[in-house]
N, C-alpha and C positions, 0 to 999 in steps of 0.2 A: 382835074376832077377832085371833088371833095367827097370822101366816103363818110357818111353819117353812121355812127356806131351807137349802140344802146349804152347810155351813160349809167353810172351808178346813181340810183334814185334815192338811196338812203344809206346810212352808215353800214348797216348790216345786210343790205339787199344785194344778192348775187345773181338774181334772175327775175324775169317779169314775163307775164303773158301778153303777147301781142294781140291787140283788140281789132284795130282797123287803121287803114290808110285814110288820111284826110286830103291827100293829093293823088294825082295820077301821073304816069310818065308823060312828059311834055309840058306839064304845068310849070309856070314861072312863079317863083316864090320870093318873098322878101326875107331878109335876115330876121330871125326870131319868129317867123310865121310857123304855126303848128303843122307838122308833117304827118304825125301819127299819134294814136292813143295806145298806151300800154297800162297794164294793171299789175301792181305788186300785191302782196298780202295786206298792205295797209292803205294804199291809195291808187286812184286812176290818175295817170299823168300824160301830158302832151309832150311829144318830143319836138323841139323847135329846130328850124333850119339854122345852121351855123353861119350861113352867108346867103346873099341874094344869088339867084341863078335859076337854071332850068333843071327839073327832075329828069334824070337820064334812065335810071334803072331802079326797080324795087326788088329787094332780095328775100323778103319774108312774107308770109301769108297769115291771115287772121287765125287765132287759136294756137299759134306756135309758142312754145315755151322757149325763151331766149336767155342766154347768159349775158352778163355785163360784157360789153366790148364786141358783141355780135354786129356784123355789118348789116345795116338796115336798108340803105339806098345810096345812090351817088347823085351828086348835083354838079352840073357844069356851071362854074362861077360866071356871073354876069360880066360882060366886057366893061371896062372903065368907060365912063361917058366921055364923048369927044367934046372938047370945048370949042365953041365958035370963035373964029378970029375976028 
């Protein structure tokens, strides 16, 4: 399992307001696909998926104030593709 955490979104940013999920539990996502929106005092940002896989669990709700490093969700990594012989 991959745990997605709130990244540092700016040099001085220590927290962000969680706005909304762009995915739901069970959704299959590609690496880099947007998972959620957060807002700092300077900008609204998308949180990207670090890897391809299936969203297993969401840990936060809209309007929550989050510290950098807070667990946002878990993703079950996609299985490696089987090569045909």
